[in-house]
KOLFIKE-541441 format. One record per residue (C-alpha): y, x, z; residue in one letter. Coordinates in Angstrom, 2 decimals, always signed. Each point is the difference from the previous one (the first is absolute). Layout:
% residues N
<yy = Y; xx = X; zz = Z; code = a>
...
% end
This chain:
% residues 433
<yy = -67.47; xx = +16.50; zz = -22.79; code = m>
<yy = +2.63; xx = -1.64; zz = +2.36; code = t>
<yy = -0.41; xx = +2.93; zz = +2.57; code = k>
<yy = +0.53; xx = +2.38; zz = -2.94; code = l>
<yy = +3.07; xx = -1.61; zz = -1.16; code = f>
<yy = +1.44; xx = -0.20; zz = +3.45; code = h>
<yy = -0.70; xx = +3.81; zz = +0.49; code = l>
<yy = +1.68; xx = +0.84; zz = -3.44; code = a>
<yy = +2.75; xx = -1.99; zz = +1.04; code = s>
<yy = +0.57; xx = +1.91; zz = +3.25; code = l>
<yy = -0.34; xx = +3.16; zz = -1.61; code = l>
<yy = +2.77; xx = -0.98; zz = -2.75; code = a>
<yy = +2.42; xx = -1.21; zz = +2.58; code = v>
<yy = -0.66; xx = +3.21; zz = +2.14; code = a>
<yy = +0.52; xx = +1.99; zz = -3.28; code = a>
<yy = +3.18; xx = -1.85; zz = -0.80; code = f>
<yy = +1.28; xx = +0.87; zz = +3.41; code = g>
<yy = -0.81; xx = +3.58; zz = -0.16; code = f>
<yy = +1.75; xx = +0.17; zz = -3.39; code = t>
<yy = +2.92; xx = -1.97; zz = +1.31; code = a>
<yy = +0.46; xx = +2.26; zz = +3.00; code = t>
<yy = -0.35; xx = +3.29; zz = -2.14; code = l>
<yy = +2.64; xx = -1.51; zz = -2.62; code = a>
<yy = +2.57; xx = -0.78; zz = +2.86; code = t>
<yy = -0.76; xx = +3.41; zz = +1.46; code = t>
<yy = +0.35; xx = +1.87; zz = -3.27; code = t>
<yy = +3.37; xx = -2.26; zz = -0.76; code = g>
<yy = +1.36; xx = +1.08; zz = +3.35; code = a>
<yy = -0.70; xx = +3.64; zz = -0.65; code = k>
<yy = +1.78; xx = -0.21; zz = -3.45; code = e>
<yy = +3.01; xx = -1.53; zz = +1.81; code = m>
<yy = +0.72; xx = +3.26; zz = +1.88; code = f>
<yy = -2.17; xx = +2.83; zz = -1.79; code = e>
<yy = +2.58; xx = +2.74; zz = -1.33; code = g>
<yy = +2.85; xx = -2.06; zz = +1.22; code = k>
<yy = +2.61; xx = +1.19; zz = +2.17; code = t>
<yy = +1.08; xx = -2.13; zz = +3.17; code = v>
<yy = +3.27; xx = +0.15; zz = +1.48; code = r>
<yy = +0.55; xx = -0.57; zz = +3.75; code = v>
<yy = +3.90; xx = -0.50; zz = -0.25; code = v>
<yy = +1.75; xx = +0.76; zz = +3.46; code = i>
<yy = +3.47; xx = -1.67; zz = +0.71; code = g>
<yy = +1.31; xx = +3.05; zz = +2.11; code = y>
<yy = +0.59; xx = +3.62; zz = -0.53; code = a>
<yy = -2.63; xx = +2.53; zz = +1.27; code = a>
<yy = -0.74; xx = +0.81; zz = +3.38; code = g>
<yy = +0.63; xx = -3.47; zz = +1.79; code = g>
<yy = -2.86; xx = -2.29; zz = +1.42; code = g>
<yy = -0.36; xx = -2.25; zz = -3.10; code = y>
<yy = -0.37; xx = +3.17; zz = -2.20; code = d>
<yy = -2.74; xx = +1.25; zz = +2.41; code = r>
<yy = -1.78; xx = -3.25; zz = -0.17; code = y>
<yy = +0.47; xx = -0.35; zz = -3.74; code = g>
<yy = -1.27; xx = +3.50; zz = -0.59; code = r>
<yy = -3.01; xx = -0.38; zz = +2.20; code = q>
<yy = -1.08; xx = -3.30; zz = -2.17; code = v>
<yy = +0.48; xx = +1.98; zz = -3.13; code = a>
<yy = -2.11; xx = +3.05; zz = +1.28; code = r>
<yy = -3.02; xx = -2.11; zz = +0.79; code = h>
<yy = +0.15; xx = -3.42; zz = -2.01; code = i>
<yy = -1.18; xx = +1.42; zz = -3.38; code = g>
<yy = -3.56; xx = +0.88; zz = +1.00; code = k>
<yy = -0.38; xx = -3.83; zz = +1.08; code = h>
<yy = +1.27; xx = -1.32; zz = -3.56; code = l>
<yy = -2.46; xx = -0.54; zz = -2.94; code = p>
<yy = +0.22; xx = +2.78; zz = -2.40; code = g>
<yy = +1.53; xx = +2.71; zz = +2.65; code = k>
<yy = +3.58; xx = -0.07; zz = -1.67; code = p>
<yy = +2.60; xx = +2.58; zz = +0.84; code = n>
<yy = +2.27; xx = -1.23; zz = +2.79; code = v>
<yy = +3.40; xx = +1.41; zz = +0.30; code = v>
<yy = +2.76; xx = -0.64; zz = +2.65; code = a>
<yy = +3.75; xx = -0.38; zz = -1.36; code = v>
<yy = +3.07; xx = -0.61; zz = +1.97; code = n>
<yy = +2.44; xx = -2.42; zz = -1.08; code = m>
<yy = +2.80; xx = -0.13; zz = +2.90; code = p>
<yy = +2.81; xx = -2.71; zz = -0.26; code = g>
<yy = +1.59; xx = -3.12; zz = +1.13; code = a>
<yy = -1.40; xx = +0.34; zz = +3.41; code = g>
<yy = -3.70; xx = +0.25; zz = -1.65; code = g>
<yy = +0.66; xx = -3.09; zz = -1.95; code = l>
<yy = +0.43; xx = +1.95; zz = -3.27; code = k>
<yy = -3.81; xx = +0.29; zz = -0.10; code = v>
<yy = -0.87; xx = -3.70; zz = +0.48; code = v>
<yy = +2.50; xx = -0.94; zz = -2.96; code = n>
<yy = -1.76; xx = +2.49; zz = -1.98; code = y>
<yy = -3.49; xx = -1.20; zz = +0.84; code = l>
<yy = +1.17; xx = -3.61; zz = -0.64; code = y>
<yy = +1.78; xx = +0.29; zz = -3.16; code = n>
<yy = -1.10; xx = +3.27; zz = -1.88; code = i>
<yy = -3.24; xx = +1.24; zz = +1.36; code = a>
<yy = -3.08; xx = -0.59; zz = -2.22; code = p>
<yy = -2.26; xx = -2.45; zz = +1.25; code = k>
<yy = -3.25; xx = +1.41; zz = -0.77; code = d>
<yy = -0.74; xx = +1.46; zz = +3.70; code = g>
<yy = +1.26; xx = +3.50; zz = -0.88; code = t>
<yy = +3.42; xx = -0.53; zz = +2.28; code = n>
<yy = +0.30; xx = -1.09; zz = +3.43; code = f>
<yy = +2.24; xx = +1.37; zz = +2.74; code = g>
<yy = +1.20; xx = +0.03; zz = +3.57; code = i>
<yy = +3.42; xx = -1.27; zz = +1.37; code = f>
<yy = +1.90; xx = -1.51; zz = +3.12; code = a>
<yy = -1.87; xx = -2.11; zz = +2.03; code = r>
<yy = +2.95; xx = -1.97; zz = +0.02; code = g>
<yy = +0.13; xx = -0.72; zz = -3.81; code = a>
<yy = -1.14; xx = -3.74; zz = +0.19; code = a>
<yy = +2.13; xx = -0.68; zz = +2.83; code = l>
<yy = +2.88; xx = +1.24; zz = -1.80; code = f>
<yy = -0.68; xx = -1.82; zz = -2.79; code = a>
<yy = -0.15; xx = -3.19; zz = +1.44; code = f>
<yy = +2.75; xx = +0.11; zz = +2.43; code = s>
<yy = +2.55; xx = +1.77; zz = -1.89; code = h>
<yy = -0.51; xx = -0.25; zz = -3.69; code = g>
<yy = +2.41; xx = +2.92; zz = -0.57; code = a>
<yy = +0.63; xx = +1.51; zz = -3.42; code = k>
<yy = -2.55; xx = +2.76; zz = +0.52; code = h>
<yy = -2.80; xx = -2.73; zz = +0.19; code = v>
<yy = -1.49; xx = -0.64; zz = -3.38; code = r>
<yy = -3.38; xx = -0.85; zz = +1.00; code = y>
<yy = -1.84; xx = -3.13; zz = +1.45; code = d>
<yy = -2.41; xx = +1.14; zz = +3.09; code = p>
<yy = -2.32; xx = -2.90; zz = -0.57; code = l>
<yy = -0.77; xx = +1.19; zz = -3.36; code = k>
<yy = -0.59; xx = +3.78; zz = +0.65; code = l>
<yy = -3.68; xx = +0.93; zz = -0.23; code = t>
<yy = -0.47; xx = +1.37; zz = +3.57; code = w>
<yy = -2.69; xx = +2.63; zz = +0.31; code = i>
<yy = +0.12; xx = +0.52; zz = +4.01; code = g>
<yy = +1.52; xx = +1.85; zz = +2.81; code = t>
<yy = -0.99; xx = +3.23; zz = +1.36; code = s>
<yy = +1.32; xx = -1.12; zz = +3.49; code = s>
<yy = -0.08; xx = -3.70; zz = +1.46; code = s>
<yy = +1.62; xx = +1.41; zz = +3.12; code = y>
<yy = -3.01; xx = -0.28; zz = +2.16; code = k>
<yy = +0.27; xx = +1.99; zz = +3.08; code = g>
<yy = +3.62; xx = +0.79; zz = -0.66; code = e>
<yy = +3.34; xx = -1.35; zz = +1.15; code = a>
<yy = +3.72; xx = +0.56; zz = -0.82; code = y>
<yy = +1.27; xx = +0.93; zz = +3.22; code = m>
<yy = +3.49; xx = -0.12; zz = +1.46; code = l>
<yy = +0.51; xx = +3.42; zz = +1.55; code = a>
<yy = +3.29; xx = +0.51; zz = +2.26; code = v>
<yy = +0.87; xx = +3.20; zz = +1.73; code = r>
<yy = -0.67; xx = +0.33; zz = +3.85; code = k>
<yy = +3.40; xx = +1.17; zz = +0.82; code = d>
<yy = +1.51; xx = -3.33; zz = -1.26; code = t>
<yy = -1.84; xx = -1.64; zz = +3.32; code = g>
<yy = -1.70; xx = -2.53; zz = -2.12; code = m>
<yy = -3.61; xx = -0.36; zz = +0.94; code = t>
<yy = -0.91; xx = -3.47; zz = -1.07; code = s>
<yy = +1.28; xx = -2.35; zz = -2.92; code = f>
<yy = +1.60; xx = -2.21; zz = +2.80; code = k>
<yy = +2.02; xx = +2.99; zz = +0.73; code = d>
<yy = +1.34; xx = -0.12; zz = -3.62; code = l>
<yy = +0.78; xx = -3.72; zz = +0.35; code = q>
<yy = +1.88; xx = +0.19; zz = +3.36; code = k>
<yy = +1.92; xx = +3.32; zz = -0.73; code = s>
<yy = +3.46; xx = -0.14; zz = -1.61; code = g>
<yy = -0.43; xx = +3.39; zz = -1.14; code = k>
<yy = +0.09; xx = +0.42; zz = -3.71; code = v>
<yy = -3.25; xx = +1.86; zz = -1.31; code = l>
<yy = +0.30; xx = +1.92; zz = -3.19; code = n>
<yy = -3.03; xx = -0.06; zz = -2.22; code = f>
<yy = -0.63; xx = +2.79; zz = -2.39; code = a>
<yy = -0.87; xx = -1.20; zz = -3.62; code = a>
<yy = -0.21; xx = +1.20; zz = -3.64; code = t>
<yy = +1.77; xx = -2.79; zz = -2.13; code = g>
<yy = +0.34; xx = -3.74; zz = -0.44; code = a>
<yy = -3.26; xx = -1.57; zz = -0.83; code = g>
<yy = -2.20; xx = +2.09; zz = +1.79; code = s>
<yy = -1.97; xx = -1.19; zz = +3.16; code = d>
<yy = +1.78; xx = +2.24; zz = +2.22; code = g>
<yy = +3.29; xx = -1.62; zz = -1.18; code = h>
<yy = -0.63; xx = -3.63; zz = -0.35; code = d>
<yy = -2.39; xx = -0.79; zz = +2.98; code = i>
<yy = +2.34; xx = +1.16; zz = +2.69; code = p>
<yy = +2.49; xx = -2.26; zz = -1.23; code = l>
<yy = -2.35; xx = -2.96; zz = -0.21; code = v>
<yy = -0.88; xx = +0.96; zz = +3.70; code = l>
<yy = +3.73; xx = +0.08; zz = +0.95; code = r>
<yy = +0.30; xx = -3.45; zz = -1.56; code = s>
<yy = -3.12; xx = -1.70; zz = +1.38; code = v>
<yy = -0.70; xx = +1.94; zz = +3.32; code = l>
<yy = +3.65; xx = +0.72; zz = +0.83; code = n>
<yy = -0.21; xx = +3.74; zz = +0.31; code = i>
<yy = +3.30; xx = +1.95; zz = -0.27; code = n>
<yy = -1.17; xx = +2.01; zz = -2.88; code = a>
<yy = +2.34; xx = +2.23; zz = -2.34; code = q>
<yy = -1.92; xx = +1.09; zz = -2.99; code = v>
<yy = +1.26; xx = +3.47; zz = -1.37; code = v>
<yy = -1.36; xx = +0.83; zz = -3.60; code = r>
<yy = +0.38; xx = +2.89; zz = -2.32; code = g>
<yy = -2.81; xx = +2.25; zz = +1.49; code = y>
<yy = -2.24; xx = +1.69; zz = -2.72; code = p>
<yy = -3.51; xx = -0.41; zz = +0.97; code = g>
<yy = -2.27; xx = -0.86; zz = +2.93; code = g>
<yy = -0.01; xx = +3.64; zz = +1.62; code = n>
<yy = +3.88; xx = -0.37; zz = +0.12; code = t>
<yy = -0.27; xx = -3.21; zz = +1.87; code = l>
<yy = -2.36; xx = +1.61; zz = +2.75; code = y>
<yy = +2.55; xx = +2.96; zz = +0.27; code = l>
<yy = +2.75; xx = -2.69; zz = +0.52; code = a>
<yy = -1.74; xx = -1.44; zz = +3.01; code = v>
<yy = -1.17; xx = +3.31; zz = +1.08; code = d>
<yy = +3.57; xx = +1.53; zz = +0.13; code = r>
<yy = +1.56; xx = -2.84; zz = +1.60; code = g>
<yy = +1.81; xx = -0.76; zz = -2.97; code = e>
<yy = -1.49; xx = -3.61; zz = -0.14; code = m>
<yy = -1.33; xx = -2.13; zz = +2.67; code = d>
<yy = -2.86; xx = -1.57; zz = -1.89; code = a>
<yy = -2.11; xx = -0.55; zz = -2.81; code = r>
<yy = -2.80; xx = -1.90; zz = -1.45; code = m>
<yy = -3.05; xx = +1.57; zz = -0.95; code = v>
<yy = -3.71; xx = -0.41; zz = -0.86; code = g>
<yy = -2.38; xx = +1.24; zz = +2.58; code = i>
<yy = -2.02; xx = +1.88; zz = -2.44; code = s>
<yy = +2.89; xx = +1.97; zz = -0.75; code = s>
<yy = +1.02; xx = +0.72; zz = +3.37; code = v>
<yy = -3.59; xx = +1.26; zz = +0.54; code = q>
<yy = -0.02; xx = +2.49; zz = -2.77; code = t>
<yy = +3.77; xx = +1.10; zz = -0.20; code = a>
<yy = +1.14; xx = -0.33; zz = +3.81; code = r>
<yy = -2.92; xx = -0.03; zz = +2.32; code = p>
<yy = +2.16; xx = +1.09; zz = +2.87; code = g>
<yy = +1.41; xx = -3.45; zz = -0.14; code = w>
<yy = -3.53; xx = -1.23; zz = +1.31; code = l>
<yy = -0.26; xx = +2.44; zz = +2.96; code = k>
<yy = +1.16; xx = -0.40; zz = +3.58; code = k>
<yy = +3.25; xx = +2.12; zz = -0.59; code = d>
<yy = +0.95; xx = -2.30; zz = -2.91; code = t>
<yy = +4.02; xx = -0.15; zz = -0.87; code = p>
<yy = -0.68; xx = -3.62; zz = -1.17; code = v>
<yy = -1.39; xx = -3.36; zz = +1.40; code = n>
<yy = -1.64; xx = -2.40; zz = -2.35; code = f>
<yy = +1.27; xx = -3.39; zz = +0.89; code = v>
<yy = -1.44; xx = -2.54; zz = -2.84; code = m>
<yy = -2.80; xx = -0.18; zz = -2.42; code = q>
<yy = +0.89; xx = -1.61; zz = -3.61; code = f>
<yy = -2.65; xx = -0.86; zz = -2.42; code = a>
<yy = -2.76; xx = -0.56; zz = +2.19; code = t>
<yy = -1.69; xx = -3.12; zz = +1.30; code = k>
<yy = -1.14; xx = +1.42; zz = +3.09; code = t>
<yy = +1.19; xx = +3.21; zz = +2.18; code = r>
<yy = -1.59; xx = +3.21; zz = -0.96; code = l>
<yy = -2.46; xx = +1.32; zz = +2.55; code = p>
<yy = +2.16; xx = +2.90; zz = +0.78; code = q>
<yy = +3.28; xx = -2.24; zz = +0.59; code = f>
<yy = -1.41; xx = -2.53; zz = +2.48; code = p>
<yy = +3.43; xx = -0.56; zz = +1.54; code = n>
<yy = +1.98; xx = +0.03; zz = -3.04; code = v>
<yy = +0.39; xx = -3.76; zz = -1.37; code = p>
<yy = -0.10; xx = -1.01; zz = -3.76; code = t>
<yy = +2.99; xx = -1.56; zz = -1.70; code = a>
<yy = -1.93; xx = -3.16; zz = -0.22; code = q>
<yy = -0.17; xx = -0.08; zz = +3.72; code = e>
<yy = +3.50; xx = +0.58; zz = +0.48; code = l>
<yy = +1.16; xx = -2.72; zz = -2.21; code = v>
<yy = +0.93; xx = -3.41; zz = +1.54; code = t>
<yy = -0.20; xx = -2.58; zz = -2.80; code = n>
<yy = -1.77; xx = -0.89; zz = -3.07; code = e>
<yy = +2.78; xx = +0.82; zz = -2.22; code = d>
<yy = +0.27; xx = +3.41; zz = +1.25; code = d>
<yy = -3.65; xx = +0.53; zz = -0.03; code = r>
<yy = -0.48; xx = -1.18; zz = -3.84; code = a>
<yy = +2.64; xx = +2.51; zz = -0.75; code = l>
<yy = -1.58; xx = +2.79; zz = +1.85; code = i>
<yy = -3.28; xx = -0.92; zz = -1.63; code = s>
<yy = +1.79; xx = +0.04; zz = -3.28; code = m>
<yy = +1.16; xx = +3.66; zz = +0.46; code = l>
<yy = -3.25; xx = +1.31; zz = +1.47; code = e>
<yy = -2.19; xx = -1.57; zz = -2.95; code = t>
<yy = +1.02; xx = +3.23; zz = -2.31; code = p>
<yy = -1.43; xx = +2.21; zz = +2.46; code = f>
<yy = -3.30; xx = -1.25; zz = -0.40; code = f>
<yy = -0.01; xx = +1.09; zz = -3.46; code = m>
<yy = +1.67; xx = +3.26; zz = +1.25; code = a>
<yy = -1.00; xx = +2.18; zz = -3.30; code = r>
<yy = -0.64; xx = -2.54; zz = -2.88; code = p>
<yy = -1.05; xx = +0.76; zz = -3.48; code = f>
<yy = +0.39; xx = -2.51; zz = -2.79; code = a>
<yy = -0.30; xx = +0.15; zz = -3.97; code = g>
<yy = +1.69; xx = -2.14; zz = -2.82; code = p>
<yy = -0.34; xx = -3.63; zz = -0.10; code = p>
<yy = -2.58; xx = -1.72; zz = -2.42; code = g>
<yy = -2.48; xx = +2.64; zz = +0.31; code = m>
<yy = -3.51; xx = -1.01; zz = -1.32; code = p>
<yy = -2.08; xx = -1.23; zz = +3.04; code = a>
<yy = -2.80; xx = +2.46; zz = -0.85; code = d>
<yy = +2.35; xx = +2.90; zz = +0.57; code = r>
<yy = +1.58; xx = -1.38; zz = +3.00; code = v>
<yy = -3.44; xx = -0.09; zz = +1.60; code = k>
<yy = -0.62; xx = +3.47; zz = -1.18; code = i>
<yy = +3.04; xx = +1.32; zz = +1.49; code = l>
<yy = -0.26; xx = -1.96; zz = +3.32; code = r>
<yy = -3.58; xx = +1.18; zz = +0.54; code = d>
<yy = +0.60; xx = +3.69; zz = -0.71; code = a>
<yy = +3.09; xx = -0.23; zz = +2.25; code = f>
<yy = -1.94; xx = -1.40; zz = +2.99; code = m>
<yy = -2.96; xx = +2.36; zz = -1.15; code = a>
<yy = +2.45; xx = +3.13; zz = +0.20; code = a>
<yy = +1.18; xx = -0.97; zz = +3.52; code = h>
<yy = -3.83; xx = -0.19; zz = +1.19; code = a>
<yy = -0.67; xx = +3.40; zz = -1.53; code = d>
<yy = -0.86; xx = +2.49; zz = +2.87; code = p>
<yy = +1.90; xx = +2.59; zz = -2.19; code = a>
<yy = +3.00; xx = -2.08; zz = +0.06; code = y>
<yy = -0.23; xx = -0.64; zz = +3.76; code = k>
<yy = -0.27; xx = +3.76; zz = +0.64; code = r>
<yy = +3.11; xx = +0.86; zz = -2.00; code = e>
<yy = +2.01; xx = -2.72; zz = +1.48; code = a>
<yy = -0.86; xx = +1.07; zz = +3.48; code = k>
<yy = +0.96; xx = +3.53; zz = -0.96; code = k>
<yy = +3.22; xx = -1.59; zz = -1.24; code = l>
<yy = +0.39; xx = -2.03; zz = +2.83; code = r>
<yy = +0.05; xx = -3.27; zz = -2.32; code = l>
<yy = -0.46; xx = -3.19; zz = +2.25; code = l>
<yy = -2.60; xx = -1.84; zz = -2.22; code = v>
<yy = -0.78; xx = -3.60; zz = +0.45; code = s>
<yy = -0.65; xx = -1.11; zz = -3.84; code = a>
<yy = +0.51; xx = -3.77; zz = -0.81; code = a>
<yy = -1.18; xx = -1.52; zz = -3.30; code = s>
<yy = +2.28; xx = -1.34; zz = -2.82; code = g>
<yy = -0.94; xx = -3.55; zz = +0.77; code = a>
<yy = +0.90; xx = +0.54; zz = +3.52; code = e>
<yy = +3.70; xx = +1.53; zz = -1.02; code = v>
<yy = +0.21; xx = -2.91; zz = -2.46; code = q>
<yy = -0.47; xx = -2.51; zz = +2.87; code = k>
<yy = +2.73; xx = +1.84; zz = +2.15; code = l>
<yy = +2.37; xx = -0.36; zz = -3.14; code = v>
<yy = -0.71; xx = -3.63; zz = -0.34; code = e>
<yy = +0.68; xx = -0.68; zz = +3.78; code = k>
<yy = +3.61; xx = +1.69; zz = -0.23; code = l>
<yy = +0.51; xx = -1.94; zz = -3.32; code = a>
<yy = -0.34; xx = -3.32; zz = +1.99; code = k>
<yy = +2.35; xx = +1.14; zz = +2.76; code = t>
<yy = +2.81; xx = -2.74; zz = +0.50; code = p>
<yy = +3.32; xx = +0.72; zz = -1.69; code = k>
<yy = +1.82; xx = -0.28; zz = +3.22; code = k>
<yy = -1.73; xx = +2.92; zz = +1.27; code = l>
<yy = +0.73; xx = +2.25; zz = -3.16; code = f>
<yy = +3.47; xx = -1.32; zz = +0.31; code = d>
<yy = +0.37; xx = +1.01; zz = +3.48; code = r>
<yy = -1.37; xx = +3.57; zz = -0.49; code = y>
<yy = +2.12; xx = +0.41; zz = -3.15; code = s>
<yy = +3.15; xx = -1.06; zz = +2.24; code = a>
<yy = -0.99; xx = +2.64; zz = +2.68; code = i>
<yy = -0.24; xx = +2.65; zz = -2.51; code = l>
<yy = +3.06; xx = -1.18; zz = -1.95; code = a>
<yy = +2.17; xx = +1.33; zz = +2.72; code = n>
<yy = -1.93; xx = +2.77; zz = +1.73; code = p>
<yy = +3.01; xx = +1.56; zz = +1.57; code = k>
<yy = -1.85; xx = +3.41; zz = -0.24; code = s>
<yy = +1.70; xx = +3.37; zz = +0.30; code = k>
<yy = -0.33; xx = +2.72; zz = -2.56; code = l>
<yy = -0.67; xx = +3.23; zz = +1.98; code = r>
<yy = +2.65; xx = +2.72; zz = +0.28; code = k>
<yy = -1.48; xx = +3.50; zz = -0.51; code = v>
<yy = +1.70; xx = +3.37; zz = +1.39; code = n>
<yy = -1.15; xx = +2.19; zz = -2.58; code = w>
<yy = -0.38; xx = +3.58; zz = +0.88; code = i>
<yy = +0.65; xx = +2.38; zz = -2.82; code = k>
<yy = -2.20; xx = +3.07; zz = -0.53; code = v>
<yy = -0.40; xx = +2.62; zz = -3.00; code = s>
<yy = -3.34; xx = +1.58; zz = -0.45; code = g>
<yy = -2.51; xx = +1.73; zz = -2.32; code = i>
<yy = -2.97; xx = -2.31; zz = -0.92; code = v>
<yy = -3.29; xx = +1.70; zz = +1.13; code = t>
<yy = -2.52; xx = -2.58; zz = -0.78; code = k>
<yy = -0.44; xx = -3.42; zz = -1.78; code = t>
<yy = -2.72; xx = -2.48; zz = +0.45; code = g>
<yy = -1.27; xx = -3.54; zz = -0.95; code = k>
<yy = +2.11; xx = -2.96; zz = +0.63; code = k>
<yy = +3.40; xx = +1.76; zz = +0.35; code = g>
<yy = -1.11; xx = +2.23; zz = +2.91; code = r>
<yy = +1.64; xx = +3.46; zz = -0.20; code = f>
<yy = +1.03; xx = +2.92; zz = +2.26; code = a>
<yy = +3.00; xx = +2.17; zz = +0.15; code = f>
<yy = +1.76; xx = +2.91; zz = +1.93; code = m>
<yy = +3.45; xx = -0.86; zz = +1.28; code = i>
<yy = +2.16; xx = +2.85; zz = -1.20; code = d>
<yy = -2.93; xx = +1.80; zz = -1.29; code = g>
<yy = -0.81; xx = +0.92; zz = +3.71; code = k>
<yy = -2.38; xx = -1.25; zz = +2.75; code = g>
<yy = -2.84; xx = -2.42; zz = +0.15; code = k>
<yy = -0.51; xx = -2.03; zz = -3.17; code = a>
<yy = +1.04; xx = -3.40; zz = +0.93; code = q>
<yy = -1.77; xx = -3.20; zz = -1.60; code = k>
<yy = +1.38; xx = -3.17; zz = -1.65; code = a>
<yy = -1.30; xx = -2.76; zz = -2.43; code = r>
<yy = +2.26; xx = -1.52; zz = -2.70; code = m>
<yy = -0.79; xx = -3.66; zz = -0.66; code = r>
<yy = +0.75; xx = -1.80; zz = -3.35; code = g>
<yy = +3.51; xx = -2.09; zz = -0.09; code = r>
<yy = +0.58; xx = +1.10; zz = +3.71; code = y>
<yy = +0.38; xx = +3.73; zz = -1.11; code = t>
<yy = +2.73; xx = +0.77; zz = -2.66; code = k>
<yy = -1.20; xx = +3.22; zz = -1.79; code = v>
<yy = +2.11; xx = +2.01; zz = -2.17; code = k>
<yy = -0.99; xx = +3.35; zz = -1.83; code = i>
<yy = +3.06; xx = +1.96; zz = -1.66; code = g>
<yy = +2.26; xx = -2.86; zz = +0.44; code = g>
<yy = -2.38; xx = -2.50; zz = -1.62; code = e>
<yy = -2.01; xx = -2.87; zz = +1.28; code = k>
<yy = -3.62; xx = +0.85; zz = +0.51; code = a>
<yy = -3.27; xx = -1.07; zz = +1.53; code = k>
<yy = -1.38; xx = +1.80; zz = +3.31; code = s>
<yy = -2.64; xx = +1.62; zz = -2.04; code = k>
<yy = +2.53; xx = +2.06; zz = -1.68; code = a>
<yy = +0.88; xx = +1.89; zz = +3.08; code = v>
<yy = -2.13; xx = +3.15; zz = -0.21; code = m>
<yy = -0.52; xx = +2.98; zz = +2.39; code = v>
<yy = +2.61; xx = +2.76; zz = -0.13; code = g>
<yy = +2.89; xx = -2.51; zz = -0.52; code = m>
<yy = +3.03; xx = +0.27; zz = +2.02; code = n>
<yy = +0.97; xx = -3.42; zz = +1.09; code = c>
<yy = +2.72; xx = -1.97; zz = +2.10; code = n>
<yy = -1.98; xx = -2.77; zz = +2.10; code = i>
<yy = +1.34; xx = -2.99; zz = +1.85; code = w>
<yy = -2.54; xx = -0.86; zz = +2.76; code = w>
<yy = -0.46; xx = -1.17; zz = +3.56; code = e>
<yy = -1.83; xx = +2.91; zz = +1.24; code = g>
<yy = -3.67; xx = +1.43; zz = -0.33; code = p>
<yy = -2.43; xx = -2.20; zz = -1.79; code = k>
<yy = +2.54; xx = -2.61; zz = -0.85; code = s>
<yy = +0.80; xx = -1.36; zz = -3.33; code = t>
<yy = +3.05; xx = +1.35; zz = -1.78; code = p>
<yy = +2.47; xx = -2.39; zz = -1.37; code = g>
<yy = +0.82; xx = +2.65; zz = -2.43; code = r>
<yy = -1.23; xx = +3.09; zz = -1.55; code = v>
<yy = +2.20; xx = +2.22; zz = -2.62; code = e>
<yy = -1.66; xx = +3.29; zz = -1.31; code = c>
<yy = +1.41; xx = +2.61; zz = -2.18; code = a>
<yy = -2.36; xx = +0.37; zz = -3.06; code = k>
% end
């Protein structure tokens, strides 16, 4: 009788466990089935964050219970912070909204507390990061014709090195300023370039002497910089704890600093790179939904289909979990106030210059339009079609004398174009209707 009772008890426990698991699975399915999940991207279409955001949107759906529809939505503004403010203050907390934004969002909030910050990084629901910067480094590239072959040359030389940058708040703008202060290099940051490709062109043309750039970007956008006849020297590695194998003789920033205060400042600035492509959701999300999203996020990155597509798109993938990202944010939050104050003081008076552009005005007939502002035109309606690309706020577009978006430029239009030459980004495009 006792044995029979014991067996019945075991069967009852097993049945309860199966029922509980079934209920949990069914509940998870109901959370997302028939829903639309939005992956909100803090930048305009075409950039690195956009590519990573859309890659996740394409693949995470099949790893979510209920197989919801997943869409990517661009929400640019405030240097990528508009999305963080939206997620923190407006987005529903049911797991149907999460997004990707600037890796420096947490550092910016802790160190600046500017008017654009209406969120607490510690309370965001961190889903994960598509890149933890494994096998990557943020390199300091300097033109060979400057005569600089090592970082020591930069420190010893009295020559001013002009660094190309997009704008204040970008890594390419702020990090050279910190290096100038901490490692005593004569750096002059010149801001105002519209995007990554124009930074490469500025260095290629000799217009600028140097820039900061991720090595994966170089591998895809400027492989010639890695060949023997390269026009640049790489003299420092940032955001890597050890030297990359392909650059055994190039020191890391951590190796170059000479005291603990400087090392701590460099370490603080490197931390956001280890969550290089962060995704987060609203604060206060139910724990079960957080787990589902985090598990689906990691499963998507492990999916062979995701990996194949990422390789085709040349995306560096070294995913880390939401829990790991949370630890990095907590590390930043514990940074001594004196380091934040020192960082803020460096950026308070950057002395960076706005680039001066010698615009070339041409007139032409639009022969082709494409995605992300790309278009072609024939100057004076003759000769070979020239290519250019309009970019968001940088290119001012008018059609028939009225402000317009780049997509309003159509084939057959006669336009006046202010540009810097073939494949450049125009500052103005004015077309007749």
